[in-house]
The first five atom37 places (N, CA, C, CB, O) and aatype in JSON, in Angstrom:
{
  "aatype": [20, 20, 20, 20, 20, 20, 20, 20, 20, 20, 20, 20, 20, 20, 20, 20, 20, 20, 20, 20, 20, 20, 20, 20, 20, 20, 20, 20, 20, 20, 20, 20, 20, 20, 20, 20, 20, 20, 20, 20, 20, 20, 20, 20, 20, 20, 20, 20, 20, 20, 20, 20, 20, 20, 20, 20, 20, 20, 20, 20, 20, 20, 20, 20, 20, 20, 20, 20, 20, 20],
  "atom_mask": [
    [1, 1, 1, 1, 1],
    [1, 1, 1, 1, 1],
    [1, 1, 1, 1, 1],
    [1, 1, 1, 1, 1],
    [1, 1, 1, 1, 1],
    [1, 1, 1, 1, 1],
    [1, 1, 1, 1, 1],
    [1, 1, 1, 1, 1],
    [1, 1, 1, 1, 1],
    [1, 1, 1, 1, 1],
    [1, 1, 1, 1, 1],
    [1, 1, 1, 1, 1],
    [1, 1, 1, 1, 1],
    [1, 1, 1, 1, 1],
    [1, 1, 1, 1, 1],
    [1, 1, 1, 1, 1],
    [1, 1, 1, 1, 1],
    [1, 1, 1, 1, 1],
    [1, 1, 1, 1, 1],
    [1, 1, 1, 1, 1],
    [1, 1, 1, 1, 1],
    [1, 1, 1, 1, 1],
    [1, 1, 1, 1, 1],
    [1, 1, 1, 1, 1],
    [1, 1, 1, 1, 1],
    [1, 1, 1, 1, 1],
    [1, 1, 1, 1, 1],
    [1, 1, 1, 1, 1],
    [1, 1, 1, 1, 1],
    [1, 1, 1, 1, 1],
    [1, 1, 1, 1, 1],
    [1, 1, 1, 1, 1],
    [1, 1, 1, 1, 1],
    [1, 1, 1, 1, 1],
    [1, 1, 1, 1, 1],
    [1, 1, 1, 1, 1],
    [1, 1, 1, 1, 1],
    [1, 1, 1, 1, 1],
    [1, 1, 1, 1, 1],
    [1, 1, 1, 1, 1],
    [1, 1, 1, 1, 1],
    [1, 1, 1, 1, 1],
    [1, 1, 1, 1, 1],
    [1, 1, 1, 1, 1],
    [1, 1, 1, 1, 1],
    [1, 1, 1, 1, 1],
    [1, 1, 1, 1, 1],
    [1, 1, 1, 1, 1],
    [1, 1, 1, 1, 1],
    [1, 1, 1, 1, 1],
    [1, 1, 1, 1, 1],
    [1, 1, 1, 1, 1],
    [1, 1, 1, 1, 1],
    [1, 1, 1, 1, 1],
    [1, 1, 1, 1, 1],
    [1, 1, 1, 1, 1],
    [1, 1, 1, 1, 1],
    [1, 1, 1, 1, 1],
    [1, 1, 1, 1, 1],
    [1, 1, 1, 1, 1],
    [1, 1, 1, 1, 1],
    [1, 1, 1, 1, 1],
    [1, 1, 1, 1, 1],
    [1, 1, 1, 1, 1],
    [1, 1, 1, 1, 1],
    [1, 1, 1, 1, 1],
    [1, 1, 1, 1, 1],
    [1, 1, 1, 1, 1],
    [1, 1, 1, 1, 1],
    [1, 1, 1, 1, 1]
  ],
  "atom_positions": [
    [[173.44, 152.9, 102.6], [173.94, 153.49, 102.95], [174.99, 154.56, 102.64], [173.98, 152.94, 103.37], [176.06, 154.38, 102.07]],
    [[174.63, 155.39, 102.98], [175.14, 156.76, 102.14], [176.58, 156.71, 102.61], [174.28, 158.42, 102.57], [177.15, 156.27, 103.62]],
    [[176.91, 157.26, 101.61], [178.98, 157.05, 101.73], [179.51, 158.52, 102.46], [180.06, 156.97, 99.58], [179.22, 159.64, 102.05]],
    [[180.17, 158.26, 103.38], [181.15, 159.44, 103.83], [180.22, 159.95, 104.92], [181.59, 160.69, 102.56], [180.57, 161.09, 105.25]],
    [[179.19, 159.54, 105.57], [178.34, 159.99, 106.65], [178.73, 159.46, 108.15], [176.93, 159.55, 106.29], [178.17, 159.82, 109.19]],
    [[179.71, 158.61, 108.04], [179.34, 157.22, 108.79], [180.69, 157.63, 109.56], [179.21, 155.46, 107.79], [181.71, 157.6, 108.87]],
    [[180.82, 158.05, 111.02], [182.24, 158.09, 111.75], [183.2, 156.87, 111.73], [182.01, 158.34, 113.2], [182.82, 155.9, 112.38]],
    [[184.27, 156.78, 111.15], [185.32, 155.41, 111.27], [184.93, 154.71, 112.41], [186.99, 155.73, 111.47], [184.5, 155.38, 113.35]],
    [[185.01, 153.12, 112.53], [184.83, 152.53, 113.18], [186.24, 151.8, 113.58], [183.83, 152.01, 112.76], [186.8, 151.24, 112.64]],
    [[186.82, 151.74, 114.71], [188.06, 151.41, 114.35], [188.27, 150.29, 116.0], [189.21, 153.07, 114.03], [187.5, 150.02, 116.92]],
    [[189.85, 149.88, 115.65], [190.36, 149.13, 117.23], [190.18, 150.14, 117.98], [192.0, 148.56, 117.49], [189.97, 151.27, 117.54]],
    [[190.27, 149.73, 119.67], [190.07, 150.77, 120.4], [190.95, 149.75, 121.44], [188.41, 151.42, 120.66], [191.2, 148.57, 121.2]],
    [[191.4, 150.6, 122.8], [192.05, 149.5, 123.71], [191.05, 150.4, 125.14], [194.36, 149.45, 123.74], [191.43, 151.46, 125.65]],
    [[190.48, 150.08, 125.32], [190.06, 150.31, 126.6], [190.73, 149.89, 128.05], [188.94, 149.81, 126.52], [190.69, 148.86, 128.72]],
    [[191.35, 151.14, 128.22], [192.16, 150.57, 129.95], [191.66, 151.18, 131.27], [193.93, 151.05, 130.1], [191.19, 152.31, 131.16]],
    [[191.68, 150.76, 132.22], [191.06, 150.67, 133.47], [191.88, 151.14, 134.09], [190.64, 149.54, 133.98], [192.99, 150.85, 133.64]],
    [[191.89, 152.06, 135.35], [192.72, 152.33, 136.3], [193.1, 151.49, 137.35], [192.36, 153.22, 136.73], [193.76, 151.81, 138.34]],
    [[192.56, 150.2, 137.01], [193.28, 148.89, 137.93], [194.27, 148.5, 137.48], [192.6, 147.64, 138.09], [195.13, 148.04, 138.23]],
    [[194.46, 148.56, 136.04], [195.13, 147.88, 135.14], [194.98, 146.82, 134.14], [195.76, 147.61, 135.63], [195.74, 146.02, 133.61]],
    [[193.9, 147.06, 134.08], [192.76, 145.76, 133.13], [193.0, 146.55, 131.65], [190.43, 145.71, 133.72], [193.02, 147.75, 131.39]],
    [[193.14, 145.56, 130.93], [192.84, 146.46, 129.74], [191.95, 145.42, 128.71], [194.43, 147.09, 128.97], [192.05, 144.2, 128.79]],
    [[191.11, 146.08, 127.77], [189.96, 145.37, 127.6], [190.28, 145.84, 125.82], [188.35, 145.95, 128.64], [190.71, 146.98, 125.63]],
    [[190.0, 144.78, 124.39], [190.67, 145.11, 123.2], [189.22, 145.27, 122.36], [191.89, 143.88, 122.64], [188.56, 144.24, 122.19]],
    [[188.83, 146.26, 121.95], [187.02, 146.05, 121.38], [187.44, 147.37, 120.14], [185.16, 146.67, 123.09], [188.59, 147.61, 119.78]],
    [[186.45, 147.95, 119.73], [186.36, 148.77, 118.42], [185.09, 150.07, 119.14], [185.67, 147.52, 116.75], [184.13, 150.0, 119.91]],
    [[185.65, 150.97, 118.51], [184.8, 152.59, 119.21], [185.5, 153.62, 117.87], [185.63, 153.32, 121.49], [186.58, 153.68, 117.28]],
    [[184.09, 154.4, 117.8], [184.55, 155.59, 116.76], [184.86, 156.67, 117.5], [183.47, 156.08, 115.71], [184.77, 157.79, 117.0]],
    [[185.41, 156.44, 119.19], [186.44, 157.13, 120.18], [187.9, 156.93, 119.71], [186.32, 156.5, 121.71], [188.7, 157.87, 119.78]],
    [[188.25, 155.77, 119.24], [190.1, 155.39, 119.36], [189.75, 155.2, 121.0], [191.7, 157.07, 118.81], [188.61, 155.2, 121.48]],
    [[190.99, 155.05, 121.71], [191.37, 153.99, 123.03], [190.94, 155.14, 123.79], [193.18, 153.26, 123.38], [190.56, 156.16, 123.21]],
    [[190.98, 155.06, 125.16], [190.82, 155.48, 126.17], [190.83, 154.97, 127.62], [190.08, 155.85, 125.91], [191.48, 153.93, 127.7]],
    [[190.5, 155.24, 128.38], [191.12, 155.11, 129.56], [189.77, 155.44, 130.55], [192.51, 156.13, 129.68], [189.24, 156.55, 130.43]],
    [[189.22, 154.43, 131.56], [188.01, 154.21, 132.26], [188.52, 154.55, 134.08], [187.41, 152.41, 131.85], [189.67, 154.28, 134.42]],
    [[187.82, 154.97, 134.77], [188.03, 154.98, 136.31], [187.88, 153.41, 137.4], [186.8, 156.1, 136.77], [188.38, 152.85, 138.38]],
    [[186.91, 153.3, 136.46], [186.26, 151.68, 136.59], [186.26, 150.5, 136.08], [185.31, 151.6, 136.49], [186.31, 150.68, 134.86]],
    [[186.24, 149.22, 136.34], [185.68, 148.42, 135.36], [185.02, 147.23, 135.95], [186.68, 148.05, 134.41], [184.61, 147.11, 137.1]],
    [[184.97, 146.21, 134.83], [183.99, 145.14, 135.79], [184.99, 144.08, 137.05], [183.08, 143.82, 134.42], [184.65, 143.46, 138.05]],
    [[186.28, 144.3, 136.39], [187.27, 143.28, 137.67], [187.09, 144.06, 138.84], [189.2, 143.09, 137.42], [186.92, 143.55, 139.94]],
    [[187.14, 145.46, 138.61], [187.34, 146.38, 140.41], [185.94, 146.81, 140.46], [188.63, 148.15, 140.62], [185.81, 147.2, 141.62]],
    [[185.04, 146.92, 139.96], [183.88, 147.68, 140.94], [183.19, 146.92, 141.87], [182.74, 148.28, 140.17], [183.02, 145.73, 141.6]],
    [[182.84, 147.29, 142.72], [182.13, 146.4, 143.88], [181.04, 145.8, 143.92], [181.92, 146.93, 144.84], [180.53, 145.12, 144.81]],
    [[180.61, 146.16, 142.66], [178.72, 145.29, 142.83], [179.73, 143.75, 141.74], [176.38, 146.74, 141.31], [179.75, 142.56, 142.07]],
    [[180.13, 144.09, 141.03], [180.73, 142.91, 140.35], [181.49, 141.99, 141.22], [181.62, 143.34, 139.3], [181.14, 140.81, 141.08]],
    [[182.47, 142.2, 142.11], [183.59, 141.87, 142.67], [182.9, 141.19, 144.21], [184.67, 143.28, 142.73], [183.7, 140.61, 144.95]],
    [[181.3, 141.31, 144.68], [180.58, 141.07, 145.54], [180.86, 141.72, 147.28], [180.59, 139.71, 145.33], [180.45, 141.42, 148.4]],
    [[181.78, 142.72, 146.71], [182.32, 143.55, 148.55], [181.15, 145.02, 148.25], [184.98, 144.4, 148.73], [181.36, 146.1, 148.8]],
    [[180.15, 144.83, 147.47], [179.31, 146.17, 147.78], [178.82, 145.88, 149.14], [177.99, 146.5, 146.69], [178.67, 144.7, 149.44]],
    [[178.52, 146.91, 150.1], [177.8, 147.14, 150.74], [176.44, 147.88, 150.82], [178.39, 147.35, 151.19], [176.52, 148.99, 150.3]],
    [[175.34, 147.61, 151.27], [174.19, 148.37, 151.23], [174.57, 149.43, 152.19], [172.88, 147.59, 151.58], [175.4, 149.06, 153.03]],
    [[174.18, 150.62, 152.26], [174.26, 151.51, 153.73], [173.25, 152.2, 153.52], [175.55, 152.5, 154.13], [172.97, 152.89, 152.54]],
    [[172.62, 151.97, 154.57], [171.22, 152.46, 155.26], [171.46, 153.62, 156.36], [170.46, 151.13, 156.07], [171.67, 153.3, 157.53]],
    [[171.41, 155.16, 155.9], [172.26, 156.08, 156.51], [171.22, 156.8, 157.26], [173.15, 156.94, 155.54], [171.42, 157.46, 158.27]],
    [[169.8, 156.57, 156.52], [168.61, 157.54, 157.41], [167.85, 156.62, 158.24], [167.39, 158.4, 156.39], [166.83, 156.97, 158.84]],
    [[168.49, 155.06, 158.32], [167.76, 154.27, 158.89], [166.15, 153.87, 158.28], [167.79, 154.85, 160.12], [165.25, 153.37, 158.95]],
    [[166.08, 154.18, 157.04], [164.98, 153.58, 156.06], [164.69, 152.02, 156.33], [165.5, 153.75, 154.47], [163.52, 151.63, 156.34]],
    [[165.61, 151.24, 156.52], [165.1, 149.61, 156.64], [164.49, 149.27, 157.42], [165.86, 148.69, 156.77], [163.49, 148.57, 157.28]],
    [[165.24, 149.94, 159.08], [164.56, 149.95, 160.34], [163.12, 150.48, 160.66], [165.35, 150.59, 161.1], [162.11, 149.99, 161.16]],
    [[163.41, 151.47, 160.24], [161.9, 152.04, 160.45], [160.49, 151.59, 159.7], [161.99, 153.45, 160.12], [159.38, 151.78, 160.21]],
    [[160.74, 150.86, 158.2], [160.11, 149.81, 157.86], [159.58, 148.54, 158.24], [160.51, 149.66, 157.33], [158.51, 148.02, 157.93]],
    [[160.44, 148.16, 158.92], [160.78, 147.08, 159.44], [159.78, 147.08, 160.76], [162.35, 147.03, 159.65], [158.99, 146.15, 160.9]],
    [[159.83, 148.21, 161.74], [159.63, 148.71, 162.97], [157.6, 148.81, 162.92], [160.68, 150.4, 163.11], [156.73, 148.64, 163.77]],
    [[157.61, 149.11, 161.64], [156.19, 149.99, 161.48], [155.54, 148.58, 160.6], [156.32, 151.91, 160.36], [154.32, 148.65, 160.78]],
    [[155.8, 147.53, 159.87], [155.61, 146.03, 159.28], [155.22, 145.31, 160.52], [157.05, 145.29, 158.53], [154.14, 144.72, 160.66]],
    [[156.49, 145.41, 161.75], [156.04, 144.53, 162.72], [154.91, 145.03, 163.47], [157.05, 144.21, 163.58], [154.13, 144.25, 164.03]],
    [[154.76, 146.39, 163.5], [153.34, 146.85, 164.21], [152.12, 146.47, 163.68], [153.19, 148.27, 164.26], [151.21, 145.95, 164.32]],
    [[152.11, 146.85, 162.0], [151.06, 146.55, 161.99], [150.91, 144.94, 161.8], [150.51, 147.37, 161.14], [149.72, 144.63, 161.77]],
    [[151.63, 144.04, 161.68], [151.35, 142.5, 161.53], [150.54, 142.32, 163.26], [153.19, 141.36, 161.2], [149.51, 141.73, 163.58]],
    [[151.66, 143.22, 164.23], [151.34, 142.69, 165.71], [149.59, 142.97, 165.61], [152.31, 143.77, 167.19], [148.72, 142.22, 166.03]],
    [[149.45, 144.06, 165.04], [147.79, 144.49, 165.21], [146.7, 143.69, 164.41], [147.56, 146.05, 164.69], [145.52, 144.03, 164.51]],
    [[147.03, 142.75, 163.71], [145.66, 142.12, 163.23], [145.82, 140.68, 163.9], [145.45, 142.04, 161.39], [144.94, 139.84, 163.77]]
  ]
}
């Protein structure tokens, strides 16, 4: 590897807005994030799928109509 062209890779602390902290290494240094694996709805099981335009119901209705015609 060439000398003097690589950024410094140092210890970093990532802090989430929920209060969780993670120790890692980064070229950026320590930083804050808005959401992490401890508070993200996908990972906590609290995520709900929202069908705002009725796509799922329209699909089910079309599929049921198609299945009945066979």
